[in-house]
C-alpha beads as a LAMMPS data file, in Angstrom:
LAMMPS data file: protein, C-alpha beads

266 atoms
265 bonds

1 atom types
1 bond types

-500.0 500.0 xlo xhi
-500.0 500.0 ylo yhi
-500.0 500.0 zlo zhi

Masses

1 110.0

Atoms # bond

1 1 1 313.605 -206.133 -40.540
2 1 1 314.725 -208.196 -43.556
3 1 1 316.676 -205.235 -44.993
4 1 1 318.377 -204.643 -41.641
5 1 1 319.403 -208.269 -41.155
6 1 1 320.850 -208.358 -44.665
7 1 1 322.998 -205.295 -43.933
8 1 1 324.076 -206.722 -40.581
9 1 1 325.155 -210.003 -42.147
10 1 1 327.094 -208.195 -44.879
11 1 1 329.026 -206.066 -42.395
12 1 1 329.686 -209.004 -40.093
13 1 1 331.254 -210.868 -43.006
14 1 1 333.891 -208.116 -43.172
15 1 1 334.430 -208.276 -39.413
16 1 1 334.709 -212.073 -39.365
17 1 1 337.654 -212.054 -41.760
18 1 1 339.635 -210.234 -39.076
19 1 1 338.619 -212.342 -36.075
20 1 1 337.984 -215.848 -37.420
21 1 1 341.036 -217.445 -35.847
22 1 1 340.819 -221.071 -34.679
23 1 1 341.011 -219.926 -31.048
24 1 1 338.239 -217.338 -31.402
25 1 1 335.969 -219.728 -33.311
26 1 1 336.537 -222.394 -30.651
27 1 1 335.588 -219.952 -27.887
28 1 1 332.440 -218.888 -29.732
29 1 1 331.481 -222.495 -30.413
30 1 1 331.524 -223.270 -26.671
31 1 1 329.087 -220.499 -25.630
32 1 1 325.872 -222.131 -24.292
33 1 1 323.609 -219.358 -25.654
34 1 1 324.719 -220.090 -29.217
35 1 1 324.375 -223.850 -28.780
36 1 1 320.918 -223.434 -27.260
37 1 1 319.773 -221.264 -30.175
38 1 1 320.856 -223.984 -32.594
39 1 1 318.956 -226.498 -30.444
40 1 1 315.812 -224.347 -30.476
41 1 1 315.871 -223.817 -34.256
42 1 1 316.430 -227.499 -34.930
43 1 1 313.674 -228.479 -32.502
44 1 1 311.135 -226.190 -34.160
45 1 1 312.215 -227.461 -37.573
46 1 1 311.870 -231.132 -36.592
47 1 1 308.740 -230.994 -34.403
48 1 1 305.186 -229.736 -34.760
49 1 1 305.111 -226.834 -32.298
50 1 1 301.708 -225.133 -32.263
51 1 1 301.481 -221.790 -30.481
52 1 1 299.082 -221.421 -27.552
53 1 1 295.672 -219.883 -28.257
54 1 1 296.252 -216.721 -26.237
55 1 1 299.802 -215.586 -27.015
56 1 1 301.232 -218.081 -29.451
57 1 1 303.725 -219.272 -26.843
58 1 1 305.432 -222.640 -26.958
59 1 1 303.272 -225.333 -25.297
60 1 1 304.597 -226.648 -21.995
61 1 1 305.302 -230.137 -23.344
62 1 1 307.601 -228.586 -25.945
63 1 1 309.153 -226.271 -23.346
64 1 1 310.129 -229.296 -21.296
65 1 1 311.382 -231.216 -24.308
66 1 1 313.551 -228.477 -25.813
67 1 1 315.017 -227.080 -22.578
68 1 1 316.041 -230.589 -21.543
69 1 1 318.442 -230.408 -24.494
70 1 1 319.994 -227.079 -23.433
71 1 1 323.609 -226.990 -22.286
72 1 1 322.430 -226.075 -18.784
73 1 1 318.793 -227.243 -18.549
74 1 1 316.806 -224.774 -16.407
75 1 1 314.767 -225.854 -13.394
76 1 1 311.149 -225.695 -14.536
77 1 1 309.251 -226.724 -11.408
78 1 1 310.010 -224.836 -8.201
79 1 1 309.984 -226.570 -4.825
80 1 1 309.210 -224.714 -1.619
81 1 1 309.146 -226.953 1.421
82 1 1 306.752 -229.785 0.662
83 1 1 305.081 -227.978 -2.232
84 1 1 306.064 -228.126 -5.895
85 1 1 305.004 -225.248 -8.146
86 1 1 304.626 -226.533 -11.690
87 1 1 305.679 -224.491 -14.699
88 1 1 302.772 -222.411 -16.008
89 1 1 304.139 -220.515 -19.011
90 1 1 307.062 -220.553 -21.426
91 1 1 307.596 -216.872 -20.578
92 1 1 308.627 -217.936 -17.062
93 1 1 311.697 -219.766 -18.420
94 1 1 314.152 -216.933 -19.018
95 1 1 316.755 -218.868 -21.084
96 1 1 314.041 -219.987 -23.512
97 1 1 312.215 -216.646 -23.447
98 1 1 315.440 -214.813 -24.306
99 1 1 316.157 -217.133 -27.237
100 1 1 312.560 -216.839 -28.433
101 1 1 312.829 -213.038 -28.481
102 1 1 316.093 -213.116 -30.440
103 1 1 314.723 -215.680 -32.902
104 1 1 311.468 -213.792 -33.511
105 1 1 313.027 -210.338 -33.790
106 1 1 315.584 -211.643 -36.288
107 1 1 312.739 -213.395 -38.147
108 1 1 314.342 -216.814 -37.793
109 1 1 311.155 -218.134 -36.177
110 1 1 307.579 -217.139 -37.001
111 1 1 305.056 -217.837 -34.244
112 1 1 301.382 -216.953 -33.887
113 1 1 298.433 -218.027 -31.695
114 1 1 297.084 -221.448 -32.624
115 1 1 299.471 -221.659 -35.573
116 1 1 302.421 -223.928 -36.112
117 1 1 305.767 -222.330 -35.387
118 1 1 308.106 -222.406 -38.356
119 1 1 311.694 -221.556 -39.074
120 1 1 312.502 -219.305 -42.023
121 1 1 315.314 -219.054 -44.539
122 1 1 316.979 -216.617 -42.108
123 1 1 317.361 -219.538 -39.689
124 1 1 318.765 -221.736 -42.423
125 1 1 321.337 -219.044 -43.248
126 1 1 322.168 -218.643 -39.555
127 1 1 322.791 -222.363 -39.115
128 1 1 325.244 -222.335 -42.015
129 1 1 327.406 -219.594 -40.478
130 1 1 330.446 -220.128 -38.270
131 1 1 329.874 -220.081 -34.481
132 1 1 331.628 -216.697 -34.298
133 1 1 329.323 -215.190 -36.922
134 1 1 326.285 -216.696 -35.197
135 1 1 327.240 -215.159 -31.868
136 1 1 327.994 -211.736 -33.366
137 1 1 324.689 -211.739 -35.237
138 1 1 322.684 -212.593 -32.123
139 1 1 324.413 -209.929 -30.028
140 1 1 323.803 -207.318 -32.722
141 1 1 320.120 -208.215 -32.830
142 1 1 319.941 -207.872 -29.042
143 1 1 321.814 -204.583 -29.055
144 1 1 319.797 -202.680 -31.629
145 1 1 316.453 -204.387 -32.184
146 1 1 315.255 -205.610 -28.786
147 1 1 313.958 -203.419 -25.976
148 1 1 316.406 -204.179 -23.170
149 1 1 313.701 -203.550 -20.589
150 1 1 312.560 -207.163 -21.130
151 1 1 315.559 -208.178 -19.021
152 1 1 314.462 -205.882 -16.158
153 1 1 310.659 -205.733 -16.499
154 1 1 309.788 -203.278 -13.765
155 1 1 307.499 -200.306 -14.347
156 1 1 309.674 -197.704 -12.660
157 1 1 311.860 -197.127 -15.749
158 1 1 308.922 -196.765 -18.117
159 1 1 308.359 -198.676 -21.347
160 1 1 311.472 -197.469 -23.140
161 1 1 315.036 -196.627 -22.212
162 1 1 316.492 -193.140 -22.752
163 1 1 317.388 -192.255 -26.337
164 1 1 320.875 -193.429 -27.220
165 1 1 321.133 -195.733 -24.209
166 1 1 322.503 -198.694 -26.188
167 1 1 324.937 -196.530 -28.160
168 1 1 326.345 -194.782 -25.067
169 1 1 326.608 -198.117 -23.267
170 1 1 328.589 -199.533 -26.191
171 1 1 330.982 -196.589 -26.246
172 1 1 331.614 -196.899 -22.506
173 1 1 332.332 -200.613 -22.850
174 1 1 334.651 -200.245 -25.824
175 1 1 337.098 -198.079 -23.867
176 1 1 337.476 -200.676 -21.117
177 1 1 340.654 -202.796 -21.089
178 1 1 340.492 -206.477 -21.915
179 1 1 341.182 -208.968 -19.137
180 1 1 341.289 -206.411 -16.311
181 1 1 338.972 -206.310 -13.296
182 1 1 336.336 -203.574 -13.675
183 1 1 334.453 -202.452 -10.568
184 1 1 330.772 -202.933 -11.394
185 1 1 329.270 -200.132 -9.310
186 1 1 331.657 -197.578 -10.804
187 1 1 330.698 -198.540 -14.331
188 1 1 326.995 -198.721 -13.484
189 1 1 326.999 -195.273 -11.885
190 1 1 328.820 -193.749 -14.853
191 1 1 326.328 -195.331 -17.274
192 1 1 323.362 -194.135 -15.221
193 1 1 324.709 -190.576 -15.315
194 1 1 325.794 -190.635 -18.968
195 1 1 322.553 -192.111 -20.305
196 1 1 320.084 -190.325 -18.051
197 1 1 318.596 -193.584 -16.817
198 1 1 315.985 -192.746 -14.182
199 1 1 313.443 -194.308 -11.859
200 1 1 309.905 -192.917 -11.570
201 1 1 310.074 -192.281 -7.817
202 1 1 313.195 -190.992 -6.113
203 1 1 313.835 -193.066 -3.016
204 1 1 316.952 -194.010 -1.034
205 1 1 316.909 -197.242 -3.075
206 1 1 316.825 -195.569 -6.507
207 1 1 320.540 -195.907 -7.265
208 1 1 320.569 -199.528 -6.116
209 1 1 317.555 -200.309 -8.328
210 1 1 319.179 -198.668 -11.355
211 1 1 322.406 -200.554 -10.729
212 1 1 320.298 -203.718 -10.749
213 1 1 318.904 -202.673 -14.133
214 1 1 322.424 -202.211 -15.548
215 1 1 323.392 -205.570 -14.100
216 1 1 320.440 -207.391 -15.689
217 1 1 320.279 -205.553 -19.030
218 1 1 323.987 -205.121 -19.727
219 1 1 326.455 -207.206 -17.712
220 1 1 324.456 -210.426 -17.329
221 1 1 323.425 -210.335 -20.984
222 1 1 327.050 -209.828 -22.065
223 1 1 327.935 -212.750 -19.826
224 1 1 325.386 -214.848 -21.739
225 1 1 327.317 -214.094 -24.928
226 1 1 330.717 -214.866 -23.386
227 1 1 331.695 -211.204 -23.696
228 1 1 332.415 -210.757 -19.974
229 1 1 333.222 -212.905 -16.982
230 1 1 331.570 -211.888 -13.717
231 1 1 333.280 -211.791 -10.327
232 1 1 331.270 -212.534 -7.196
233 1 1 331.800 -211.945 -3.480
234 1 1 329.682 -213.039 -0.523
235 1 1 329.266 -209.633 1.071
236 1 1 325.959 -210.201 2.836
237 1 1 323.650 -213.037 3.961
238 1 1 321.156 -212.131 1.224
239 1 1 323.612 -212.216 -1.659
240 1 1 322.737 -215.782 -2.665
241 1 1 324.841 -218.892 -3.094
242 1 1 327.169 -217.303 -5.662
243 1 1 327.406 -214.047 -3.787
244 1 1 327.057 -210.497 -5.090
245 1 1 328.393 -209.547 -8.518
246 1 1 331.006 -206.898 -7.725
247 1 1 333.228 -206.822 -10.806
248 1 1 333.670 -208.173 -14.308
249 1 1 336.270 -208.534 -17.038
250 1 1 335.931 -208.012 -20.770
251 1 1 337.065 -211.176 -22.558
252 1 1 339.025 -211.171 -25.839
253 1 1 335.924 -212.681 -27.452
254 1 1 333.861 -209.915 -25.858
255 1 1 336.024 -207.143 -27.301
256 1 1 335.695 -208.698 -30.754
257 1 1 331.918 -208.974 -30.382
258 1 1 331.591 -205.373 -29.187
259 1 1 333.563 -204.243 -32.222
260 1 1 331.147 -206.210 -34.394
261 1 1 328.228 -204.409 -32.777
262 1 1 329.921 -201.050 -33.371
263 1 1 330.608 -201.911 -37.002
264 1 1 326.928 -202.440 -37.726
265 1 1 326.107 -198.845 -36.700
266 1 1 328.153 -197.313 -39.518

Bonds

1 1 1 2
2 1 2 3
3 1 3 4
4 1 4 5
5 1 5 6
6 1 6 7
7 1 7 8
8 1 8 9
9 1 9 10
10 1 10 11
11 1 11 12
12 1 12 13
13 1 13 14
14 1 14 15
15 1 15 16
16 1 16 17
17 1 17 18
18 1 18 19
19 1 19 20
20 1 20 21
21 1 21 22
22 1 22 23
23 1 23 24
24 1 24 25
25 1 25 26
26 1 26 27
27 1 27 28
28 1 28 29
29 1 29 30
30 1 30 31
31 1 31 32
32 1 32 33
33 1 33 34
34 1 34 35
35 1 35 36
36 1 36 37
37 1 37 38
38 1 38 39
39 1 39 40
40 1 40 41
41 1 41 42
42 1 42 43
43 1 43 44
44 1 44 45
45 1 45 46
46 1 46 47
47 1 47 48
48 1 48 49
49 1 49 50
50 1 50 51
51 1 51 52
52 1 52 53
53 1 53 54
54 1 54 55
55 1 55 56
56 1 56 57
57 1 57 58
58 1 58 59
59 1 59 60
60 1 60 61
61 1 61 62
62 1 62 63
63 1 63 64
64 1 64 65
65 1 65 66
66 1 66 67
67 1 67 68
68 1 68 69
69 1 69 70
70 1 70 71
71 1 71 72
72 1 72 73
73 1 73 74
74 1 74 75
75 1 75 76
76 1 76 77
77 1 77 78
78 1 78 79
79 1 79 80
80 1 80 81
81 1 81 82
82 1 82 83
83 1 83 84
84 1 84 85
85 1 85 86
86 1 86 87
87 1 87 88
88 1 88 89
89 1 89 90
90 1 90 91
91 1 91 92
92 1 92 93
93 1 93 94
94 1 94 95
95 1 95 96
96 1 96 97
97 1 97 98
98 1 98 99
99 1 99 100
100 1 100 101
101 1 101 102
102 1 102 103
103 1 103 104
104 1 104 105
105 1 105 106
106 1 106 107
107 1 107 108
108 1 108 109
109 1 109 110
110 1 110 111
111 1 111 112
112 1 112 113
113 1 113 114
114 1 114 115
115 1 115 116
116 1 116 117
117 1 117 118
118 1 118 119
119 1 119 120
120 1 120 121
121 1 121 122
122 1 122 123
123 1 123 124
124 1 124 125
125 1 125 126
126 1 126 127
127 1 127 128
128 1 128 129
129 1 129 130
130 1 130 131
131 1 131 132
132 1 132 133
133 1 133 134
134 1 134 135
135 1 135 136
136 1 136 137
137 1 137 138
138 1 138 139
139 1 139 140
140 1 140 141
141 1 141 142
142 1 142 143
143 1 143 144
144 1 144 145
145 1 145 146
146 1 146 147
147 1 147 148
148 1 148 149
149 1 149 150
150 1 150 151
151 1 151 152
152 1 152 153
153 1 153 154
154 1 154 155
155 1 155 156
156 1 156 157
157 1 157 158
158 1 158 159
159 1 159 160
160 1 160 161
161 1 161 162
162 1 162 163
163 1 163 164
164 1 164 165
165 1 165 166
166 1 166 167
167 1 167 168
168 1 168 169
169 1 169 170
170 1 170 171
171 1 171 172
172 1 172 173
173 1 173 174
174 1 174 175
175 1 175 176
176 1 176 177
177 1 177 178
178 1 178 179
179 1 179 180
180 1 180 181
181 1 181 182
182 1 182 183
183 1 183 184
184 1 184 185
185 1 185 186
186 1 186 187
187 1 187 188
188 1 188 189
189 1 189 190
190 1 190 191
191 1 191 192
192 1 192 193
193 1 193 194
194 1 194 195
195 1 195 196
196 1 196 197
197 1 197 198
198 1 198 199
199 1 199 200
200 1 200 201
201 1 201 202
202 1 202 203
203 1 203 204
204 1 204 205
205 1 205 206
206 1 206 207
207 1 207 208
208 1 208 209
209 1 209 210
210 1 210 211
211 1 211 212
212 1 212 213
213 1 213 214
214 1 214 215
215 1 215 216
216 1 216 217
217 1 217 218
218 1 218 219
219 1 219 220
220 1 220 221
221 1 221 222
222 1 222 223
223 1 223 224
224 1 224 225
225 1 225 226
226 1 226 227
227 1 227 228
228 1 228 229
229 1 229 230
230 1 230 231
231 1 231 232
232 1 232 233
233 1 233 234
234 1 234 235
235 1 235 236
236 1 236 237
237 1 237 238
238 1 238 239
239 1 239 240
240 1 240 241
241 1 241 242
242 1 242 243
243 1 243 244
244 1 244 245
245 1 245 246
246 1 246 247
247 1 247 248
248 1 248 249
249 1 249 250
250 1 250 251
251 1 251 252
252 1 252 253
253 1 253 254
254 1 254 255
255 1 255 256
256 1 256 257
257 1 257 258
258 1 258 259
259 1 259 260
260 1 260 261
261 1 261 262
262 1 262 263
263 1 263 264
264 1 264 265
265 1 265 266
């Protein structure tokens, strides 16, 4: 992985010279995901975090302490009626779990069962980069080195996505206009067909399930990076407080980040 991250950083340096305008840097600086990664790295650097015996996860006391410093602190204990369900595992806190995956895959954090977590020189280099470079690096790590199925962990798609799924998804996104409303279901259906994404059992719900996978693995993750803005409508009683995600727009920052991801494939 070290060789790959070195190449990525070198190519992103070229890309950053084109896009490092004050406006773009300011937009990147404001993205919560980037700020939370900086918070996580600094927390591990400054505190003695010892991985759990079984999986090497972050202990719950540290989960509570670090997530309280996030831009949007997640709810850790769930209330249902008169009952409160206490947090049981760091893996149940998606914002932290996502950051942990990115940090471990990029070798910025080393974690092992019953061993102290530590940050590496890769983290030190990351913290010295501009916010725009930090964001582009994290998205590139997600795009090429993480199994996207972690964002939609259901057994029906199998353990791995179809070959070329990330590449074809990138090409489909790069041709979309910036700042224009894109109908989500149309894009999802075209990606499902183009990539050969399938579900183990064909049912009347198959297409809806696969659209949910595209939503979780692609659109919501791009939203985390500030690459898209999602549009919601309350179409049905079960669509939640925000409503159903029906469309999205590629942001100027998002187009720049997608170009960075494409550059690292060459």
